[in-house]
C-alpha positions in Angstrom: -62.8 -25.8 138.2 -63.4 -26.5 141.9 -62.4 -24.0 144.6 -60.1 -26.5 146.2 -58.4 -27.3 142.9 -57.6 -23.6 142.4 -56.4 -23.0 145.9 -54.1 -26.0 145.8 -52.5 -25.0 142.5 -48.8 -24.1 142.7 -48.0 -20.6 143.8 -47.5 -18.4 140.8 -46.7 -14.9 139.7 -46.7 -13.2 136.4 -43.3 -13.2 134.7 -41.9 -11.2 131.8 -39.8 -12.9 129.2 -36.4 -11.2 129.4 -34.1 -8.2 129.2 -31.7 -7.3 126.4 -28.5 -5.2 126.5 -25.9 -4.1 123.9 -22.6 -2.2 123.9 -20.8 -0.4 121.1 -17.4 1.2 121.8 -15.1 3.1 119.4 -12.1 1.2 120.8 -11.5 -2.1 122.5 -12.9 -2.1 126.1 -14.2 -4.4 128.8 -17.5 -4.7 127.1 -18.2 -8.0 128.9 -17.8 -6.3 132.2 -20.2 -3.5 131.0 -22.8 -6.2 130.0 -22.4 -7.9 133.3 -23.4 -4.7 135.2 -26.2 -4.0 132.7 -27.6 -7.5 133.2 -27.5 -7.1 136.9 -29.8 -4.1 136.6 -32.1 -6.1 134.4 -32.1 -9.3 136.5 -35.7 -8.6 137.5 -36.8 -9.3 133.9 -35.5 -12.9 133.9 -33.8 -15.2 136.3 -33.7 -18.5 134.4 -30.6 -18.0 132.2 -28.3 -15.3 130.9 -25.5 -14.9 128.4 -23.0 -12.5 126.9 -21.6 -12.6 123.3 -18.5 -10.5 122.7 -17.4 -9.4 119.2 -13.6 -9.5 119.1 -12.8 -8.0 115.7 -15.4 -10.2 114.0 -14.7 -13.3 116.1 -17.7 -14.0 118.5 -16.9 -15.3 121.9 -19.8 -16.3 124.2 -20.6 -17.6 127.6 -24.2 -18.4 128.6 -25.9 -20.8 131.0 -28.8 -21.4 133.3 -28.9 -19.5 136.5 -28.7 -16.0 137.9 -26.1 -13.6 136.6 -24.0 -13.9 139.7 -24.0 -17.7 139.3 -23.3 -17.8 135.5 -20.6 -15.1 135.4 -17.7 -15.6 137.9 -14.6 -13.3 138.0 -12.7 -15.9 136.0 -15.4 -16.3 133.4 -15.6 -12.5 132.8 -11.8 -12.4 132.6 -11.9 -15.1 129.8 -14.0 -12.8 127.6 -11.7 -10.6 125.5 -11.6 -6.8 125.4 -13.6 -5.8 122.3 -15.7 -3.0 120.7 -19.1 -4.7 120.8 -21.2 -7.1 122.8 -24.8 -8.2 123.2 -26.3 -9.7 126.4 -29.5 -11.3 127.6 -31.3 -12.4 130.7 -34.2 -14.8 130.3 -37.4 -15.9 131.8 -38.9 -18.4 129.2 -42.5 -18.0 128.2 -42.1 -19.7 124.9 -39.7 -22.7 125.0 -38.4 -24.9 127.7 -35.9 -23.9 130.4 -32.7 -25.6 129.1 -29.3 -24.5 127.9 -30.3 -24.7 124.3 -32.7 -21.8 124.8 -30.1 -19.5 126.5 -29.4 -16.3 124.6 -27.8 -14.6 122.7 -28.4 -16.9 119.8 -25.5 -17.1 117.3 -25.8 -17.8 113.6 -23.0 -18.4 111.1 -24.2 -18.0 107.5 -22.8 -17.5 104.0 -22.5 -13.7 104.4 -21.0 -13.7 107.9 -22.3 -14.2 111.4 -24.8 -12.7 113.7 -25.7 -12.8 117.4 -29.3 -11.8 118.5 -31.1 -11.2 121.8 -34.8 -10.9 122.0 -37.4 -9.6 124.4 -41.1 -10.5 123.7 -43.1 -13.1 122.0 -44.1 -13.5 118.3 -47.8 -14.0 118.0 -47.2 -15.9 114.6 -44.2 -17.9 115.8 -45.8 -21.3 115.3 -46.9 -20.4 111.8 -43.5 -19.1 110.8 -41.6 -22.0 112.4 -43.8 -24.5 110.6 -43.2 -22.8 107.3 -39.5 -22.8 107.9 -39.4 -26.4 108.9 -41.3 -27.4 105.7 -38.6 -25.7 103.8 -35.8 -27.6 105.4 -34.9 -25.5 108.4 -33.5 -27.4 111.4 -34.2 -25.8 114.8 -31.9 -26.3 117.8 -34.1 -24.5 120.4 -37.8 -24.2 121.2 -37.6 -20.4 121.5 -39.2 -18.1 118.9 -36.0 -16.1 119.0 -34.4 -18.7 116.7 -37.3 -18.2 114.3 -36.4 -14.5 114.1 -32.8 -15.4 113.6 -33.7 -17.8 110.7 -35.8 -15.2 108.9 -33.2 -12.4 109.3 -30.5 -14.8 108.0 -32.7 -15.9 105.1 -33.3 -12.2 104.1 -29.6 -11.4 104.5 -28.6 -13.8 101.7 -30.2 -11.4 99.2 -30.1 -8.1 101.1 -27.3 -5.5 100.7 -26.9 -5.1 104.5 -27.9 -6.7 107.8 -30.2 -3.8 108.6 -32.0 -4.2 105.3 -32.4 -7.9 106.1 -33.9 -7.0 109.5 -36.2 -4.5 107.9 -37.5 -7.1 105.4 -37.9 -9.6 108.3 -40.1 -7.1 110.2 -42.6 -7.4 107.3 -43.1 -11.0 108.3 -42.8 -10.9 112.1 -46.0 -10.2 114.2 -46.3 -9.6 117.9 -43.7 -8.3 120.4 -40.0 -8.0 119.8 -37.4 -5.7 121.1 -34.1 -6.9 119.6 -30.4 -6.3 119.9 -28.5 -7.8 117.1 -24.8 -7.8 116.4 -22.9 -8.4 113.1 -19.1 -8.3 112.7 -19.2 -4.6 112.2 -22.5 -3.3 113.5 -24.7 -3.2 116.6 -28.4 -2.9 115.7 -31.5 -2.6 117.8 -35.1 -2.7 116.7 -38.6 -2.4 118.3 -41.7 -3.9 116.9 -44.2 -1.4 115.3 -46.6 -1.7 118.2 -43.8 -1.0 120.8 -45.1 -3.8 123.1 -41.8 -4.1 125.0 -39.5 -1.2 126.1 -36.1 -0.4 124.5 -33.9 2.6 124.9 -30.3 3.8 124.4 -27.8 6.1 126.0 -24.1 7.1 125.9 -21.3 7.1 128.4 -18.9 10.0 128.9 -16.3 8.0 127.0 -18.6 7.8 123.9 -19.7 4.2 124.4 -23.3 3.6 123.2 -25.5 1.4 125.3 -28.8 -0.2 124.3 -31.0 -1.7 127.0 -34.6 -2.9 127.8 -34.8 -0.3 130.6 -33.2 3.0 131.5 -32.1 1.7 134.9 -29.5 -0.4 133.1 -28.1 2.7 131.4 -27.6 4.3 134.8 -26.0 1.1 136.1 -23.1 1.5 133.6 -22.8 5.2 133.8 -24.6 6.0 130.6 -26.7 9.1 130.0 -30.2 8.2 128.8 -30.7 9.6 125.3 -34.2 8.4 124.3 -36.5 5.4 123.8 -36.3 3.5 120.5 -39.5 4.3 118.7 -42.0 1.6 117.8 -41.0 0.2 114.4 -37.6 1.9 114.5 -34.3 0.3 113.6 -31.1 1.9 115.0 -27.7 1.0 113.4 -24.6 1.7 115.4 -21.3 1.6 113.5 -18.0 3.3 113.0 -19.8 5.8 110.9 -22.1 6.8 113.8 -25.8 6.1 114.3 -28.5 5.7 111.6 -32.2 5.6 112.2 -34.4 3.5 109.8 -38.0 4.4 110.2 -39.9 2.7 107.4 -41.9 0.6 109.9 -42.6 3.6 112.3 -46.2 4.7 112.5 -47.5 1.7 110.6 -49.3 0.5 113.7 -51.0 2.2 116.7 -48.6 2.1 119.6 -49.5 -0.6 122.2 -46.9 -0.7 125.0 -47.7 -3.4 127.6 -49.3 -1.6 130.5 -48.1 -4.2 132.9 -44.6 -2.8 132.4 -45.7 0.1 134.6 -47.6 -2.1 137.0 -45.0 -4.8 137.7 -42.4 -5.7 135.1 -40.1 -2.7 135.0 -38.0 -1.4 137.9 -39.4 1.7 139.7 -36.4 3.8 138.8 -36.8 3.3 135.1 -38.3 5.7 132.6 -40.4 4.1 129.9 -41.6 6.1 126.9 -41.4 9.3 128.9 -43.3 8.0 131.9 -41.7 7.3 135.3 -42.5 3.7 136.5 -42.5 4.9 140.1 -44.9 7.7 139.3 -47.2 5.3 137.5 -47.4 3.0 140.5 -48.0 5.8 142.9 -50.8 6.9 140.6 -52.3 3.4 140.7 -52.3 3.5 144.5 -54.1 6.9 144.4 -56.7 5.5 142.0 -57.3 2.6 144.3 -57.8 4.9 147.2 -60.4 6.9 145.2 -62.3 3.8 143.9 -61.9 1.4 146.9 -61.5 3.4 150.0 -61.8 1.6 153.3 -61.5 2.7 157.0 -58.2 1.3 158.2 -55.3 2.0 160.5 -52.3 1.5 158.1 -51.4 0.9 154.5 -48.7 -1.7 153.7 -47.4 -3.0 150.4 -46.2 -6.5 149.3 -42.5 -6.1 148.4 -41.3 -5.0 146.0 -43.8 -4.0 143.3 -46.6 -3.2 145.8 -44.7 -0.6 147.8 -45.0 2.3 145.4 -48.8 1.8 145.0 -49.1 1.5 148.8 -47.4 4.9 149.1 -49.9 6.4 146.6 -52.9 4.9 148.5 -51.6 6.3 151.7 -51.1 9.8 150.3 -54.5 9.9 148.7 -56.5 8.4 151.6 -54.5 10.0 154.5 -54.1 6.5 156.1 -50.5 6.2 157.4 -48.1 4.1 155.4 -46.0 1.4 157.1 -43.6 -1.4 156.4 -45.6 -4.5 157.4 -43.8 -7.1 155.3 -40.1 -7.7 155.0 -38.7 -9.6 152.0 -35.6 -11.8 152.3 -33.4 -10.2 149.7 -31.1 -13.3 149.4 -33.7 -15.7 148.0 -34.1 -15.9 144.2 -36.0 -18.1 141.9 -33.4 -20.9 142.4 -34.3 -21.3 146.1 -35.1 -24.9 147.0 -37.3 -25.4 150.1 -35.8 -28.4 152.1 -39.2 -29.1 153.8 -42.3 -29.5 151.7 -44.4 -28.5 154.7 -43.0 -24.9 154.4 -44.3 -22.8 151.6 -41.8 -20.5 149.9 -43.9 -17.4 150.6 -43.2 -17.9 154.3 -39.5 -18.2 153.6 -39.4 -15.1 151.3 -41.7 -12.8 153.4 -42.0 -12.1 157.0 -44.6 -10.0 158.8 -43.5 -7.2 161.1 -45.7 -8.0 164.1 -45.2 -4.7 165.9 -46.6 -2.9 162.8 -49.6 -5.1 162.0 -50.8 -6.6 165.3 -54.3 -5.4 166.2 -54.4 -3.2 163.2 -56.9 -2.9 160.3 -54.7 -3.2 157.2 -54.9 -2.1 153.6 -52.7 -4.6 151.8 -51.5 -3.5 148.3 -50.2 -6.0 145.7 -49.6 -5.6 142.0 -51.8 -8.6 140.8 -53.6 -11.7 141.7 -53.1 -14.7 139.4 -54.1 -18.0 140.9 -54.7 -16.6 144.4 -52.4 -19.0 146.2 -49.7 -16.4 146.9 -52.2 -13.8 148.1 -53.8 -16.4 150.4 -50.4 -17.2 151.9 -49.6 -13.6 152.5 -53.0 -12.9 154.2 -52.5 -16.0 156.4 -49.0 -14.6 157.4 -50.5 -11.3 158.4 -53.4 -13.0 160.3 -50.8 -15.1 162.3 -49.0 -11.8 163.1 -52.2 -10.5 164.7 -53.8 -8.3 162.0 -57.4 -7.5 162.9 -58.7 -6.8 159.4 -57.1 -7.2 156.0 -58.5 -5.3 153.0 -56.6 -6.2 149.9 -56.2 -3.8 147.0 -54.6 -4.7 143.7 -52.9 -2.2 141.5 -54.0 -4.0 138.3 -57.4 -5.1 136.9 -58.4 -8.8 137.1 -56.5 -11.1 134.7 -59.1 -12.6 132.4 -57.4 -13.4 129.2 -54.2 -15.1 128.0 -51.3 -13.0 126.7 -49.4 -13.7 123.4 -46.8 -11.0 123.7 -44.3 -12.1 126.3 -45.9 -12.8 129.6 -46.6 -16.3 130.9 -50.4 -16.0 131.0 -51.1 -18.7 128.4 -54.5 -19.9 129.5 -57.6 -18.9 131.4 -57.6 -22.2 133.4 -55.6 -21.0 136.4 -56.7 -17.4 136.4 -58.8 -17.1 139.6 -60.7 -14.0 138.3 -62.1 -16.1 135.4 -63.9 -18.3 137.9 -64.8 -16.1 140.9 -66.0 -12.5 141.6 -63.9 -10.1 143.7 -66.0 -10.9 146.9 -65.6 -14.6 146.3 -61.9 -14.3 145.8 -61.7 -12.3 149.1 -63.2 -15.2 150.9 -60.9 -17.7 149.2 -57.8 -15.9 150.1 -59.0 -15.0 153.6 -59.3 -11.2 153.2 -62.0 -9.0 154.6 -62.5 -7.2 151.2 -60.8 -7.1 147.8 -60.7 -4.3 145.2 -59.0 -4.2 141.8 -57.8 -1.3 139.7 -60.6 -0.3 137.3 -59.8 -0.9 133.6 -60.8 2.6 132.7 -58.1 4.0 135.0 -55.2 2.4 133.0 -54.7 5.5 130.8 -54.3 7.6 134.0 -51.7 5.2 135.2 -49.7 4.9 131.9 -50.1 8.6 131.0 -51.6 7.9 127.6 -54.1 5.9 125.6 -51.4 4.0 123.7 -51.1 0.7 125.7 -52.0 -2.9 125.4 -54.3 -4.3 128.1 -55.4 -7.5 126.3 -54.8 -9.6 129.4 -57.4 -7.6 131.2 -60.0 -6.8 128.5 -59.4 -9.2 125.6 -58.8 -6.5 123.1 -55.8 -7.9 121.2 -53.8 -5.6 118.8 -52.9 -8.5 116.6 -54.5 -11.6 115.2 -55.0 -14.3 117.9 -52.7 -17.2 117.2 -54.3 -20.4 116.0 -51.6 -22.5 117.8 -50.9 -21.4 121.3 -48.7 -24.3 122.4 -45.5 -23.3 124.2 -43.5 -26.2 122.7 -45.0 -29.1 120.9 -41.8 -31.2 121.4 -42.4 -31.2 125.2 -45.7 -33.1 124.6 -46.1 -36.8 124.8 -46.6 -38.7 121.5 -50.2 -39.3 122.3 -50.7 -35.5 122.7 -48.7 -34.5 119.6 -50.2 -36.9 117.1 -54.0 -37.3 117.1 -54.5 -39.6 114.2 
């Protein structure tokens, strides 16, 4: 790949697939309103689509669509969803499957033994294989998301299983890869986490006794629930009128492999994941960068929002003052349309504080570099504001490998670190120097050795998929059929 080709690629950032949320009350309540607040707290995990499915005494009522939560759920829309005892909700950023209404979740299934609604966070590494097998046996898919594959397999097992939780447990023998699930039947709310624990999942309880399941603990706080604990890798939790049951036959069958990028970027800083504060992890990353890539500078600044905590850590460790050198426009989301092609969206979303950066030697902290285009725009922004030197530090190692577990790194082609060294990238983006977080420091950041860092080191916990296409039905005929 030529340097100019890489630099002219569309600006990109790493995205996580989605956030899941569930509510179980002992009496009819505004569960849709609770889901709405919970999804707001999880909006950072997905901004393409969202949905809520309410269980009104066995009758499922849903609303889901493309857009941000504030766009999809109006006051009238929420009022149209009935008071009920259960609900599941989802906010999505699609890594497998196209961005269209068919792929909005929760997915609902009506089958011989009842009905089910399911919301999923993660990616199955054997999704293509499972889907092909199902299709050859007559299954007809309405979405291009691997969540529907999970729904099919659970439904198939339910036809012979004695309960929905037994069906889910059987399905987990077939599923490979990342899945944190919230599933609802007419009488039960069920959540499950894959045996590796790739994606976070936790639950809590409100003072009124309502149980809440969520991707992150920040969503529990948003609805007034007290955090109880994380769902263990491989665990199935069943919430019903009889209380809570924990099914653990899949626990400890695999070595835990939480995605380390949850700590670096995906999760909100005020969340607690598997006992580790996300804020503390990011501050730790900044301290490590100061130890491994110290430079003489006047001020440390972070790229909002995920670079701020690491910048604080770098400042504390190095003794270089911390400052606010970049301001983010809080009112621009992923749906923003730039009316003038001459203006890049980085310039619209970020603004340099000239009084802070002019004439200064800066340490600029960001969470990652993917293609390099966004970093180049930010460096240019600071140069125009009068920065004398810009030394970029990244609170993650270089991305070198695709991810099959729920992030949108599907190829090496556009990963700048696959083609250039750190010093070469520094020249490409216009920085005076560049330093990445060392791979060997990830355990210090996460607080354990039990993490997945395959996108950095290529050590995959599961078998690498033979078919890595996102959606074969989006390809042209000439690309789909080779003979």
